[in-house]
C-alpha positions as YAML, in Angstrom:
chain: A
units: angstrom
residues:
- id: 1
  name: VAL
  ca: [30.26, 156.04, 135.29]
- id: 2
  name: LEU
  ca: [32.60, 156.24, 132.29]
- id: 3
  name: PHE
  ca: [34.95, 153.57, 130.97]
- id: 4
  name: TYR
  ca: [37.79, 155.13, 128.97]
- id: 5
  name: ASP
  ca: [41.14, 154.31, 127.39]
- id: 6
  name: LEU
  ca: [43.86, 156.38, 125.70]
- id: 7
  name: GLU
  ca: [46.30, 155.41, 122.97]
- id: 8
  name: THR
  ca: [49.34, 157.65, 122.74]
- id: 9
  name: SER
  ca: [52.30, 157.86, 120.39]
- id: 10
  name: MET
  ca: [55.83, 157.04, 121.41]
- id: 11
  name: ILE
  ca: [58.43, 159.73, 122.06]
- id: 12
  name: LYS
  ca: [60.94, 160.22, 119.25]
- id: 13
  name: GLY
  ca: [64.48, 160.88, 120.37]
- id: 14
  name: TYR
  ca: [68.19, 160.22, 120.09]
- id: 15
  name: PHE
  ca: [70.03, 157.97, 122.53]
- id: 16
  name: TRP
  ca: [73.41, 156.26, 122.83]
- id: 17
  name: GLY
  ca: [72.47, 152.76, 123.88]
- id: 18
  name: LEU
  ca: [69.78, 150.32, 125.04]
- id: 19
  name: TRP
  ca: [70.54, 149.91, 128.74]
- id: 20
  name: GLN
  ca: [70.11, 152.41, 131.62]
- id: 21
  name: GLN
  ca: [70.10, 155.47, 129.40]
- id: 22
  name: ASN
  ca: [69.63, 158.93, 130.87]
- id: 23
  name: ILE
  ca: [68.15, 160.70, 127.86]
- id: 24
  name: SER
  ca: [68.32, 164.49, 128.02]
- id: 25
  name: ILE
  ca: [65.47, 166.79, 127.08]
- id: 26
  name: ASP
  ca: [67.60, 168.12, 124.22]
- id: 27
  name: ALA
  ca: [67.61, 164.62, 122.71]
- id: 28
  name: ILE
  ca: [63.82, 164.61, 122.27]
- id: 29
  name: VAL
  ca: [62.88, 165.05, 118.63]
- id: 30
  name: GLU
  ca: [59.12, 164.82, 119.10]
- id: 31
  name: ASP
  ca: [57.14, 164.40, 122.32]
- id: 32
  name: TRP
  ca: [54.21, 162.00, 122.67]
- id: 33
  name: TYR
  ca: [50.68, 162.91, 121.65]
- id: 34
  name: VAL
  ca: [47.21, 161.34, 121.90]
- id: 35
  name: ILE
  ca: [46.45, 159.22, 118.83]
- id: 36
  name: CYS
  ca: [42.91, 158.32, 119.89]
- id: 37
  name: TRP
  ca: [40.67, 157.47, 122.81]
- id: 38
  name: SER
  ca: [37.54, 155.37, 123.36]
- id: 39
  name: ALA
  ca: [34.89, 155.55, 126.06]
- id: 40
  name: LYS
  ca: [31.51, 154.12, 127.04]
- id: 41
  name: TRP
  ca: [29.03, 154.92, 129.78]
- id: 42
  name: LEU
  ca: [28.32, 152.03, 132.15]
- id: 43
  name: GLY
  ca: [25.03, 150.37, 131.22]
- id: 44
  name: THR
  ca: [25.06, 151.52, 127.58]
- id: 45
  name: ASP
  ca: [26.25, 149.93, 124.35]
- id: 46
  name: LYS
  ca: [27.18, 153.09, 122.47]
- id: 47
  name: MET
  ca: [30.93, 153.47, 121.88]
- id: 48
  name: LEU
  ca: [32.27, 157.02, 122.03]
- id: 49
  name: ASN
  ca: [35.66, 157.76, 120.48]
- id: 50
  name: SER
  ca: [37.85, 160.29, 118.75]
- id: 51
  name: SER
  ca: [41.02, 160.01, 116.67]
- id: 52
  name: VAL
  ca: [43.42, 162.52, 115.18]
- id: 53
  name: HIS
  ca: [42.33, 160.98, 111.87]
- id: 54
  name: ASP
  ca: [38.79, 162.34, 112.42]
- id: 55
  name: PHE
  ca: [40.00, 165.85, 111.60]
- id: 56
  name: PRO
  ca: [41.54, 167.27, 108.42]
- id: 57
  name: LYS
  ca: [44.90, 168.71, 109.44]
- id: 58
  name: ILE
  ca: [48.00, 166.84, 108.23]
- id: 59
  name: PRO
  ca: [50.21, 165.73, 109.90]
- id: 60
  name: TYR
  ca: [47.34, 164.22, 111.84]
- id: 61
  name: ARG
  ca: [49.01, 164.92, 115.18]
- id: 62
  name: ASN
  ca: [48.04, 168.56, 114.61]
- id: 63
  name: ASN
  ca: [44.43, 167.58, 115.32]
- id: 64
  name: GLU
  ca: [45.24, 166.54, 118.88]
- id: 65
  name: LYS
  ca: [43.59, 169.58, 120.52]
- id: 66
  name: GLU
  ca: [40.18, 168.68, 119.07]
- id: 67
  name: VAL
  ca: [40.56, 165.07, 120.24]
- id: 68
  name: VAL
  ca: [41.57, 166.12, 123.76]
- id: 69
  name: THR
  ca: [38.83, 168.75, 124.05]
- id: 70
  name: TYR
  ca: [36.13, 166.18, 123.23]
- id: 71
  name: LEU
  ca: [37.52, 163.88, 125.94]
- id: 72
  name: TRP
  ca: [37.57, 166.77, 128.44]
- id: 73
  name: LYS
  ca: [33.83, 167.31, 127.93]
- id: 74
  name: LEU
  ca: [33.09, 163.67, 128.76]
- id: 75
  name: VAL
  ca: [35.36, 163.65, 131.81]
- id: 76
  name: ASP
  ca: [33.78, 166.87, 133.07]
- id: 77
  name: GLU
  ca: [30.39, 165.16, 132.89]
- id: 78
  name: ALA
  ca: [31.44, 161.94, 134.67]
- id: 79
  name: ASP
  ca: [31.10, 161.16, 138.37]
- id: 80
  name: ILE
  ca: [33.33, 158.08, 138.18]
- id: 81
  name: LEU
  ca: [36.05, 157.12, 135.68]
- id: 82
  name: ILE
  ca: [37.15, 153.52, 135.14]
- id: 83
  name: ALA
  ca: [40.44, 152.72, 133.38]
- id: 84
  name: PHE
  ca: [42.88, 149.82, 133.61]
- id: 85
  name: ASN
  ca: [46.13, 151.23, 135.05]
- id: 86
  name: GLY
  ca: [44.18, 154.47, 134.95]
- id: 87
  name: LYS
  ca: [45.57, 156.03, 138.12]
- id: 88
  name: LYS
  ca: [49.17, 155.70, 136.98]
- id: 89
  name: PHE
  ca: [48.86, 156.17, 133.21]
- id: 90
  name: ASP
  ca: [45.59, 157.32, 131.61]
- id: 91
  name: ARG
  ca: [44.53, 159.93, 134.18]
- id: 92
  name: LYS
  ca: [47.94, 161.62, 134.34]
- id: 93
  name: LYS
  ca: [48.45, 161.54, 130.57]
- id: 94
  name: MET
  ca: [44.97, 162.97, 130.09]
- id: 95
  name: ASN
  ca: [45.58, 165.73, 132.64]
- id: 96
  name: ALA
  ca: [48.91, 166.59, 130.99]
- id: 97
  name: LYS
  ca: [47.08, 167.27, 127.72]
- id: 98
  name: PHE
  ca: [44.35, 169.26, 129.47]
- id: 99
  name: LEU
  ca: [47.12, 171.42, 130.91]
- id: 100
  name: GLU
  ca: [48.87, 171.77, 127.53]
- id: 101
  name: TYR
  ca: [45.74, 173.05, 125.80]
- id: 102
  name: GLY
  ca: [44.64, 175.39, 128.58]
- id: 103
  name: LEU
  ca: [41.62, 173.33, 129.61]
- id: 104
  name: PRO
  ca: [40.56, 173.76, 133.24]
- id: 105
  name: GLU
  ca: [40.48, 170.99, 135.78]
- id: 106
  name: PRO
  ca: [37.34, 168.88, 135.14]
- id: 107
  name: SER
  ca: [34.56, 168.67, 137.71]
- id: 108
  name: PRO
  ca: [35.44, 166.32, 140.60]
- id: 109
  name: TYR
  ca: [35.24, 162.60, 139.90]
- id: 110
  name: LYS
  ca: [36.28, 159.32, 141.50]
- id: 111
  name: VAL
  ca: [38.69, 156.87, 139.84]
- id: 112
  name: ILE
  ca: [38.31, 153.08, 139.79]
- id: 113
  name: ASP
  ca: [41.32, 151.12, 138.55]
- id: 114
  name: PRO
  ca: [40.59, 147.40, 138.02]
- id: 115
  name: MET
  ca: [44.32, 146.67, 137.84]
- id: 116
  name: LEU
  ca: [44.70, 147.84, 141.45]
- id: 117
  name: ILE
  ca: [41.70, 145.72, 142.47]
- id: 118
  name: CYS
  ca: [43.48, 142.69, 140.97]
- id: 119
  name: LYS
  ca: [46.83, 143.52, 142.56]
- id: 120
  name: SER
  ca: [45.37, 144.00, 146.03]
- id: 121
  name: ASN
  ca: [43.20, 140.87, 146.06]
- id: 122
  name: PHE
  ca: [44.71, 138.18, 143.84]
- id: 123
  name: ALA
  ca: [48.06, 136.50, 143.18]
- id: 124
  name: LEU
  ca: [47.57, 136.33, 139.42]
- id: 125
  name: THR
  ca: [50.45, 135.27, 137.21]
- id: 126
  name: SER
  ca: [50.05, 138.59, 135.39]
- id: 127
  name: ASN
  ca: [48.03, 141.71, 136.11]
- id: 128
  name: LYS
  ca: [47.95, 142.80, 132.47]
- id: 129
  name: MET
  ca: [44.41, 143.37, 131.22]
- id: 130
  name: ASP
  ca: [44.74, 140.82, 128.42]
- id: 131
  name: PHE
  ca: [45.69, 138.09, 130.91]
- id: 132
  name: VAL
  ca: [42.99, 139.05, 133.43]
- id: 133
  name: ALA
  ca: [40.31, 139.13, 130.72]
- id: 134
  name: LYS
  ca: [41.12, 135.59, 129.63]
- id: 135
  name: TYR
  ca: [41.46, 134.44, 133.25]
- id: 136
  name: VAL
  ca: [37.96, 135.55, 134.29]
- id: 137
  name: ALA
  ca: [36.26, 134.33, 131.08]
- id: 138
  name: ASP
  ca: [37.87, 131.33, 129.38]
- id: 139
  name: ASN
  ca: [35.48, 131.50, 126.46]
- id: 140
  name: GLU
  ca: [36.24, 135.14, 125.68]
- id: 141
  name: ASP
  ca: [39.09, 136.63, 123.71]
- id: 142
  name: GLY
  ca: [41.43, 139.16, 125.27]
- id: 143
  name: LYS
  ca: [42.76, 142.33, 123.70]
- id: 144
  name: LEU
  ca: [43.28, 142.61, 119.96]
- id: 145
  name: LYS
  ca: [46.80, 141.75, 118.85]
- id: 146
  name: THR
  ca: [49.07, 144.63, 117.91]
- id: 147
  name: GLY
  ca: [52.77, 145.34, 117.61]
- id: 148
  name: LEU
  ca: [55.32, 148.12, 117.42]
- id: 149
  name: GLN
  ca: [54.71, 148.57, 113.70]
- id: 150
  name: LEU
  ca: [51.14, 149.74, 114.30]
- id: 151
  name: TRP
  ca: [52.39, 152.64, 116.42]
- id: 152
  name: LEU
  ca: [55.10, 153.50, 113.90]
- id: 153
  name: ASP
  ca: [52.57, 153.50, 111.06]
- id: 154
  name: CYS
  ca: [50.22, 155.74, 113.05]
- id: 155
  name: MET
  ca: [53.05, 158.18, 113.71]
- id: 156
  name: ASN
  ca: [53.76, 158.16, 109.96]
- id: 157
  name: ASP
  ca: [50.14, 159.16, 109.25]
- id: 158
  name: LYS
  ca: [49.10, 155.93, 107.58]
- id: 159
  name: VAL
  ca: [45.31, 156.07, 107.52]
- id: 160
  name: GLU
  ca: [44.78, 152.31, 107.68]
- id: 161
  name: ALA
  ca: [46.91, 152.12, 110.83]
- id: 162
  name: LEU
  ca: [45.08, 155.03, 112.47]
- id: 163
  name: ASP
  ca: [41.75, 153.35, 111.80]
- id: 164
  name: ARG
  ca: [43.11, 150.06, 113.11]
- id: 165
  name: MET
  ca: [44.29, 151.82, 116.29]
- id: 166
  name: GLN
  ca: [40.78, 153.16, 116.89]
- id: 167
  name: VAL
  ca: [39.32, 149.67, 116.51]
- id: 168
  name: TYR
  ca: [41.94, 148.38, 118.95]
- id: 169
  name: CYS
  ca: [41.07, 151.11, 121.46]
- id: 170
  name: ASP
  ca: [37.33, 150.47, 121.11]
- id: 171
  name: GLU
  ca: [37.82, 146.77, 121.81]
- id: 172
  name: ASP
  ca: [39.92, 147.61, 124.87]
- id: 173
  name: ILE
  ca: [36.82, 149.28, 126.32]
- id: 174
  name: ASN
  ca: [34.79, 146.11, 125.84]
- id: 175
  name: VAL
  ca: [37.53, 144.06, 127.49]
- id: 176
  name: LEU
  ca: [37.85, 146.60, 130.32]
- id: 177
  name: GLU
  ca: [34.12, 146.38, 130.98]
- id: 178
  name: ARG
  ca: [34.25, 142.56, 131.19]
- id: 179
  name: VAL
  ca: [37.16, 142.68, 133.61]
- id: 180
  name: TYR
  ca: [35.56, 145.34, 135.79]
- id: 181
  name: MET
  ca: [32.24, 143.51, 136.01]
- id: 182
  name: ALA
  ca: [34.11, 140.37, 137.12]
- id: 183
  name: VAL
  ca: [36.21, 141.98, 139.87]
- id: 184
  name: ARG
  ca: [34.21, 145.00, 141.06]
- id: 185
  name: HIS
  ca: [32.70, 143.28, 144.13]
- id: 186
  name: TRP
  ca: [36.26, 142.67, 145.45]
- id: 187
  name: ASP
  ca: [36.99, 146.40, 145.54]
- id: 188
  name: LYS
  ca: [37.38, 147.60, 149.14]
- id: 189
  name: ASN
  ca: [37.87, 151.23, 148.06]
- id: 190
  name: SER
  ca: [35.04, 151.58, 145.56]
- id: 191
  name: PRO
  ca: [33.00, 154.79, 145.57]
- id: 192
  name: ASN
  ca: [29.59, 154.15, 147.13]
- id: 193
  name: MET
  ca: [27.40, 153.61, 144.07]
- id: 194
  name: ALA
  ca: [24.26, 153.86, 146.21]
- id: 195
  name: LEU
  ca: [24.88, 157.61, 146.53]
- id: 196
  name: TYR
  ca: [24.11, 158.08, 142.83]
- id: 197
  name: TYR
  ca: [20.49, 156.88, 143.17]
- id: 198
  name: ASP
  ca: [17.43, 158.64, 144.56]
- id: 199
  name: GLY
  ca: [15.31, 157.17, 147.34]
- id: 200
  name: ASP
  ca: [16.06, 155.44, 150.63]
- id: 201
  name: GLU
  ca: [16.04, 151.82, 149.47]
- id: 202
  name: ALA
  ca: [18.90, 149.65, 150.64]
- id: 203
  name: ARG
  ca: [21.34, 149.35, 147.76]
- id: 204
  name: CYS
  ca: [24.62, 147.63, 147.04]
- id: 205
  name: ASN
  ca: [27.46, 150.13, 147.42]
- id: 206
  name: SER
  ca: [29.37, 148.37, 144.63]
- id: 207
  name: CYS
  ca: [26.79, 148.38, 141.82]
- id: 208
  name: GLY
  ca: [23.69, 150.17, 143.16]
- id: 209
  name: SER
  ca: [21.37, 147.16, 142.87]
- id: 210
  name: THR
  ca: [18.46, 146.72, 145.29]
- id: 211
  name: ASP
  ca: [18.42, 142.95, 144.69]
- id: 212
  name: LEU
  ca: [19.91, 141.87, 148.02]
- id: 213
  name: SER
  ca: [19.53, 138.45, 149.66]
- id: 214
  name: PRO
  ca: [20.24, 137.58, 153.32]
- id: 215
  name: ILE
  ca: [23.07, 135.10, 153.93]
- id: 216
  name: GLU
  ca: [21.52, 132.70, 156.39]
- id: 217
  name: GLY
  ca: [23.55, 131.96, 159.50]
- id: 218
  name: LYS
  ca: [26.35, 134.41, 158.69]
- id: 219
  name: LEU
  ca: [27.19, 137.43, 160.83]
- id: 220
  name: THR
  ca: [30.05, 139.88, 160.90]
- id: 221
  name: HIS
  ca: [31.49, 141.28, 164.12]
- id: 222
  name: THR
  ca: [33.49, 144.25, 165.32]
- id: 223
  name: ASN
  ca: [34.70, 144.65, 168.91]
- id: 224
  name: VAL
  ca: [31.33, 146.02, 169.98]
- id: 225
  name: SER
  ca: [28.89, 145.33, 167.14]
- id: 226
  name: THR
  ca: [27.30, 142.48, 165.20]
- id: 227
  name: PHE
  ca: [25.58, 142.75, 161.82]
- id: 228
  name: SER
  ca: [23.73, 140.35, 159.55]
- id: 229
  name: LEU
  ca: [25.15, 139.84, 156.07]
- id: 230
  name: VAL
  ca: [23.48, 140.08, 152.67]
- id: 231
  name: ARG
  ca: [24.74, 139.30, 149.19]
- id: 232
  name: CYS
  ca: [24.05, 141.50, 146.17]
- id: 233
  name: ASN
  ca: [22.54, 139.42, 143.38]
- id: 234
  name: GLY
  ca: [23.67, 142.03, 140.88]
- id: 235
  name: CYS
  ca: [27.43, 141.88, 141.43]
- id: 236
  name: GLN
  ca: [27.85, 139.27, 144.23]
- id: 237
  name: LYS
  ca: [29.32, 141.69, 146.77]
- id: 238
  name: ILE
  ca: [28.78, 140.82, 150.45]
- id: 239
  name: LEU
  ca: [27.37, 143.68, 152.52]
- id: 240
  name: LYS
  ca: [26.40, 144.13, 156.13]
- id: 241
  name: GLU
  ca: [22.90, 145.15, 157.23]
- id: 242
  name: ARG
  ca: [22.37, 148.59, 158.76]
- id: 243
  name: VAL
  ca: [20.93, 147.34, 162.06]
- id: 244
  name: ASN
  ca: [23.36, 146.58, 164.87]
- id: 245
  name: LEU
  ca: [22.22, 143.35, 166.55]
- id: 246
  name: VAL
  ca: [23.98, 144.20, 169.83]
- id: 247
  name: SER
  ca: [21.87, 146.23, 172.25]
- id: 248
  name: LYS
  ca: [22.98, 149.68, 173.43]
- id: 249
  name: ASP
  ca: [23.42, 148.44, 177.01]
- id: 250
  name: LYS
  ca: [25.60, 145.54, 175.93]
- id: 251
  name: ARG
  ca: [27.65, 147.84, 173.67]
- id: 252
  name: LYS
  ca: [28.36, 150.07, 176.67]
- id: 253
  name: THR
  ca: [29.60, 147.06, 178.60]
- id: 254
  name: LEU
  ca: [31.71, 145.85, 175.70]
- id: 255
  name: MET
  ca: [33.25, 149.28, 175.18]
- id: 256
  name: MET
  ca: [34.39, 149.28, 178.81]
- id: 257
  name: ASN
  ca: [36.25, 146.04, 178.14]
- id: 258
  name: VAL
  ca: [37.88, 147.06, 174.87]
...
């Protein structure tokens, strides 16, 4: 399970105004490129990253292929990718660069987007990662503060800015992990984490933990079935037991009445 985040440059171009502009392709002076990325495997502390500044070519944007190729190797290894706004932004931007440099489609993986978990379950004032991070942990800081000038300086090959951008991206991974750990048990569409473990022990499908506790007096019902509930002590997700408490004969009767 890999947390990851991309930082890309802006697009340089010419335009006539600030409002509702339809900018033509001919007006593009320089397309966007990947400045850096950061990543970390779930359950580890080691930060993985790569920046165009890590390589010798100048302008530094000419090192993009090396940066993208390193990311491709990680993605190809992963079973699950986690990124905030990852389905709309990071995954598609990443794939665009894989295509540009002739890299094949990575091995299949699932995508978890904590922003979509927040949007589908909560009426937060903002779904931006900085806001969510502070919302779920009052004693923790959010994202590092940046501004337009940082991106401009990176695009002008200022080494201090490029190094600052990598620090910013690294810290985004730490913030992303905190947010994900806080909201993951609300995810109704999460890949079944229990599939990634050996053995037949009952496991939480949200985090893979075997530390499950019955919820006394609580049952969940469908039209023809009833199940006991358990709570995962690892991530707090509520799960239903495997055993159907309604007998086969009664289920047949119930199905006739559905």
